[in-house]
C-alpha positions as CSV (number, residue, x, y, z in Angstrom):
1,M,-6.9,-27.7,20.4
2,E,-4.0,-25.4,20.7
3,N,-3.6,-23.0,17.6
4,L,-6.9,-24.9,16.0
5,R,-8.0,-22.1,13.5
6,I,-8.2,-21.2,9.7
7,P,-6.2,-18.3,8.6
8,Y,-8.4,-15.4,7.9
9,Q,-8.4,-11.8,7.0
10,G,-8.4,-9.8,10.6
11,S,-8.0,-13.0,12.6
12,K,-8.3,-12.6,16.2
13,N,-5.8,-15.5,16.9
14,A,-3.2,-13.6,18.9
15,I,-5.6,-11.9,21.1
16,A,-8.6,-14.3,21.5
17,E,-7.7,-15.5,24.8
18,T,-7.2,-11.8,26.2
19,L,-10.7,-11.0,24.8
20,I,-12.5,-13.7,26.2
21,Y,-11.0,-13.3,29.6
22,K,-12.4,-9.7,29.5
23,M,-15.8,-10.6,28.4
24,R,-15.8,-13.1,31.2
25,E,-15.5,-10.3,33.7
26,Y,-18.6,-9.1,32.6
27,K,-20.2,-12.4,32.1
28,P,-18.7,-14.9,34.9
29,N,-21.7,-17.3,34.7
30,A,-21.7,-17.6,31.1
31,K,-21.7,-21.1,29.6
32,Y,-22.4,-20.4,26.0
33,F,-20.5,-18.4,23.5
34,Y,-22.1,-17.1,20.2
35,D,-19.5,-16.0,17.8
36,L,-21.9,-14.3,15.3
37,F,-19.0,-13.2,12.7
38,G,-17.2,-16.6,13.1
39,G,-14.6,-16.2,10.1
40,G,-11.6,-18.3,10.5
41,G,-13.0,-19.4,14.0
42,A,-10.3,-18.2,16.1
43,M,-12.4,-16.8,18.7
44,S,-14.8,-19.8,18.6
45,F,-12.2,-22.3,19.1
46,K,-10.3,-20.5,21.9
47,A,-13.7,-20.4,23.5
48,L,-13.9,-24.4,23.2
49,Q,-10.6,-24.7,24.7
50,M,-11.9,-22.7,27.7
51,G,-14.9,-24.8,28.1
52,Y,-17.8,-22.9,26.5
53,T,-20.6,-24.6,24.4
54,V,-20.0,-22.7,21.2
55,I,-22.3,-21.4,18.3
56,Y,-20.2,-20.6,15.6
57,N,-21.9,-18.6,12.8
58,E,-20.7,-17.2,9.6
59,Y,-22.7,-15.6,6.7
60,D,-20.1,-16.3,4.0
61,S,-21.4,-20.0,2.9
62,G,-17.4,-20.7,1.5
63,L,-16.1,-20.8,5.0
64,T,-18.8,-22.9,6.7
65,V,-18.5,-25.4,3.7
66,L,-14.7,-25.6,4.6
67,L,-15.1,-25.9,8.5
68,N,-17.9,-28.4,8.2
69,Y,-15.7,-30.2,6.0
70,I,-12.7,-30.1,8.2
71,L,-14.8,-31.1,11.4
72,N,-16.6,-34.2,9.5
73,R,-12.8,-35.3,8.6
74,I,-11.8,-35.1,12.1
75,K,-15.0,-36.8,13.6
76,N,-14.6,-39.7,10.9
77,N,-10.8,-39.9,11.6
78,Q,-10.2,-39.4,7.9
79,R,-6.5,-38.7,7.0
80,S,-4.4,-39.0,3.9
81,K,-0.6,-40.1,4.1
82,Y,0.4,-36.3,4.3
83,G,-2.1,-35.2,7.1
84,L,-5.9,-34.2,7.8
85,F,-6.6,-33.4,4.2
86,P,-6.7,-35.4,0.9
87,E,-3.8,-36.0,-1.0
88,E,-4.6,-33.4,-3.7
89,F,-4.7,-30.6,-1.2
90,Y,-1.0,-30.9,-0.7
91,N,-0.1,-30.1,-4.3
92,F,1.2,-26.5,-4.9
93,V,-1.7,-24.2,-6.4
94,T,-0.7,-21.9,-9.1
95,R,-1.9,-18.8,-10.2
96,E,-3.7,-20.1,-12.9
97,E,-5.4,-22.8,-10.8
98,F,-6.2,-20.2,-8.1
99,I,-8.1,-18.2,-10.8
100,R,-10.0,-21.3,-11.6
101,Q,-11.2,-22.0,-7.9
102,K,-11.6,-18.4,-7.3
103,D,-15.6,-18.2,-8.1
104,L,-16.3,-22.0,-6.8
105,C,-17.7,-22.7,-3.4
106,T,-16.4,-26.2,-2.7
107,P,-14.0,-27.2,0.3
108,Y,-10.8,-27.4,-2.0
109,A,-11.8,-24.2,-3.5
110,E,-12.1,-22.7,-0.1
111,F,-9.1,-24.1,1.0
112,V,-6.9,-22.8,-2.0
113,K,-8.7,-19.1,-1.7
114,I,-7.5,-19.0,2.1
115,V,-4.0,-20.5,1.9
116,Y,-3.0,-18.9,-1.5
117,S,-4.4,-15.5,-1.2
118,F,-2.5,-12.3,0.1
119,G,-3.5,-11.5,3.8
120,N,-5.9,-14.6,3.5
121,N,-8.2,-12.3,1.6
122,R,-9.4,-15.0,-0.7
123,K,-9.2,-12.7,-3.8
124,D,-5.5,-11.9,-4.6
125,Y,-3.3,-14.6,-5.4
126,L,-0.2,-14.8,-2.9
127,F,2.9,-15.0,-5.0
128,N,4.3,-12.7,-7.8
129,P,5.5,-14.4,-11.0
130,E,9.1,-14.4,-9.8
131,L,8.3,-15.8,-6.4
132,E,5.5,-18.4,-7.5
133,K,8.4,-20.2,-9.1
134,I,10.6,-20.5,-6.0
135,K,7.6,-21.3,-3.7
136,H,6.7,-24.0,-6.0
137,I,10.2,-25.5,-5.8
138,M,10.1,-25.1,-2.1
139,H,6.8,-26.7,-1.8
140,D,7.8,-29.8,-3.7
141,V,11.0,-30.0,-1.4
142,V,9.0,-29.8,1.8
143,V,5.9,-31.8,1.1
144,F,7.3,-34.5,-1.3
145,R,10.9,-34.4,-0.4
146,N,11.7,-33.8,-3.9
147,K,15.5,-34.3,-4.6
148,K,15.0,-32.9,-8.1
149,E,13.6,-29.9,-7.1
150,L,16.2,-29.3,-4.4
151,K,18.8,-29.5,-6.8
152,K,16.8,-26.8,-9.0
153,L,16.3,-24.6,-5.7
154,N,20.2,-24.8,-4.9
155,I,21.0,-23.7,-8.3
156,I,18.5,-20.9,-8.4
157,L,19.5,-19.7,-5.2
158,N,23.4,-20.5,-5.4
159,T,23.0,-22.4,-2.0
160,N,23.7,-25.9,-0.6
161,F,20.4,-26.5,1.2
162,I,19.5,-30.2,2.2
163,I,16.1,-31.8,2.3
164,P,15.0,-31.8,6.2
165,E,14.5,-35.3,7.6
166,E,11.8,-34.6,10.0
167,L,8.7,-36.8,10.1
168,T,5.8,-34.1,9.4
169,I,5.4,-31.6,6.8
170,N,5.2,-28.7,9.3
171,E,8.6,-30.0,10.9
172,R,9.9,-30.1,7.6
173,R,8.8,-26.6,6.6
174,L,10.5,-25.2,9.9
175,N,13.3,-26.6,9.3
176,L,13.7,-25.2,5.7
177,G,12.6,-22.2,7.1
178,R,15.6,-21.7,9.4
179,Q,17.8,-22.6,6.3
180,I,16.3,-20.1,3.9
181,K,14.8,-17.6,6.4
182,S,11.3,-17.8,4.8
183,N,8.0,-19.4,5.7
184,N,5.2,-20.9,3.5
185,K,1.6,-20.2,4.2
186,R,-0.2,-23.0,5.8
187,I,-3.4,-24.0,7.8
188,D,-2.5,-25.1,10.9
189,L,-5.3,-27.4,12.2
190,Q,-4.9,-29.9,15.0
191,Q,-7.2,-32.4,16.4
192,L,-10.6,-30.9,17.7
193,E,-11.6,-32.2,20.9
194,Q,-15.3,-32.2,22.4
195,L,-17.0,-31.4,19.2
196,E,-20.4,-31.9,20.6
197,R,-19.9,-28.5,22.1
198,L,-19.5,-26.7,18.7
199,T,-22.5,-25.9,16.5
200,V,-21.9,-24.4,12.7
201,L,-24.5,-22.0,11.6
202,N,-24.7,-20.2,8.1
203,K,-26.9,-17.2,8.8
204,S,-26.8,-13.3,8.9
205,Y,-25.8,-12.2,12.4
206,D,-29.5,-10.8,13.0
207,K,-30.9,-14.2,12.2
208,V,-29.1,-16.2,14.9
209,P,-31.6,-17.3,17.5
210,I,-30.2,-17.0,21.2
211,P,-33.0,-18.6,23.2
212,L,-31.0,-18.1,26.5
213,K,-30.9,-15.5,29.4
214,D,-28.5,-12.8,29.2
215,E,-26.3,-14.1,32.1
216,E,-26.1,-17.4,30.6
217,V,-24.3,-16.3,27.1
218,I,-21.4,-14.2,25.7
219,V,-22.5,-12.7,22.4
220,Y,-19.4,-11.6,20.5
221,C,-19.4,-9.9,17.1
222,D,-16.5,-9.1,15.1
223,P,-18.0,-7.3,11.8
224,P,-16.1,-6.0,9.0
225,Y,-14.5,-2.8,10.4
226,R,-15.6,0.5,9.3
227,K,-13.3,2.6,6.9
228,T,-10.8,-0.4,6.8
229,A,-9.7,-2.9,3.8
230,N,-12.4,-4.2,1.5
231,Y,-14.0,-7.7,2.8
232,K,-15.8,-10.1,0.7
233,I,-19.2,-8.6,1.2
234,D,-20.5,-5.2,1.5
235,F,-21.8,-4.7,5.3
236,D,-24.2,-2.0,6.6
237,C,-22.7,-0.7,9.9
238,N,-25.8,1.4,10.5
239,K,-28.1,-1.4,10.4
240,F,-25.6,-3.4,12.7
241,D,-25.6,-0.7,15.3
242,E,-29.2,-0.4,15.5
243,W,-29.2,-4.2,15.8
244,V,-27.1,-3.9,18.9
245,K,-28.9,-1.1,20.6
246,N,-32.4,-2.8,20.2
247,S,-30.8,-6.3,21.1
248,D,-32.1,-7.6,24.7
249,K,-28.8,-9.4,25.0
250,T,-25.3,-7.8,26.3
251,I,-23.4,-7.6,22.8
252,F,-19.5,-7.6,22.7
253,I,-18.1,-5.7,19.7
254,S,-14.3,-5.9,18.4
255,E,-13.9,-2.5,16.3
256,Y,-11.5,0.4,16.1
257,N,-14.3,2.7,16.6
258,A,-17.9,2.0,17.7
259,P,-20.8,4.2,19.1
260,F,-20.7,2.0,22.1
261,D,-19.0,1.7,25.6
262,E,-15.2,1.0,25.2
263,I,-13.8,-1.5,27.8
264,M,-10.6,-2.6,26.4
265,A,-7.8,-1.5,24.0
266,I,-5.1,-3.8,22.8
267,K,-2.3,-3.5,20.3
268,K,-2.9,-6.0,17.6
269,R,-0.3,-6.6,14.4
270,C,-2.3,-5.9,11.2
271,T,-1.6,-7.9,8.1
272,L,-4.3,-6.3,5.7
273,S,-1.8,-3.9,4.3
274,A,0.3,-4.5,1.0
275,A,2.7,-2.2,2.3
276,G,3.5,-4.6,4.9
277,N,2.8,-5.4,8.7
278,Y,2.0,-2.8,11.5
279,E,0.4,-2.6,14.8
280,R,-3.1,-0.9,15.5
281,I,-4.8,-0.5,18.5
282,E,-8.0,-2.8,18.5
283,K,-10.8,-2.1,21.0
284,L,-13.5,-4.0,22.6
285,F,-16.9,-2.2,23.0
286,I,-20.0,-3.5,25.1
287,S,-23.4,-2.5,24.2
288,K,-24.7,0.5,26.3
289,N,-27.8,-1.0,27.5
290,S,-26.0,-3.7,29.4
């Protein structure tokens, strides 16, 4: 289950294990992990790997559509000759195709919006017009081993690259990346084990039932952060704060700033800025009534 996740704006993939170990200090007997703002699933999948029974919840129906689609393909052992997804998923997505898919809610549309958007924000196409041409050629070289496109790439870049011989697409991508010192976007999804311990919900965070004793459960929230990049939906922070204060469960919250007790601060690379990557101090809070 290593690296199981969907690329997502604000993903906790790099720090998921650290966060869960910290929450475990406060809830050593918990067997259930409620991820109420599941997003790309980094926290849920890491909790599964660490032995928890996980309830993944995400209000954005597009993400749950894609996640359920992926899980069903894994459960049914459905694969194409290129990998987990059907063959059409492996074709390069142009700016025009991205725009066509942008307002749709199908597994393919969600795949396109996540993989081909800037910072995985699902709104802005990843490449500018000049870079799109190069990336399209590189994609066809890596995925389809297209010799004609490789020749075109070498002419454009005045290079002498070769088609990688590795067996998998990702191995070929890494090989070409070593040759040209650049990377393509991808979804990194491996075989999911023990799916019976994962439940997927599509609800508002405050509508998810938690019929367990407080000591039996870790309730984790990673809501849209206050005064940061725009997310797909508007979020009422005041309503969320009141819900936390009135909950009969201990609530853990990832934020930069929140009106609760801070129990951890950790450096995290932020990729939401068009100006480039930078480090932020991300904090973990716990509800004061715990």
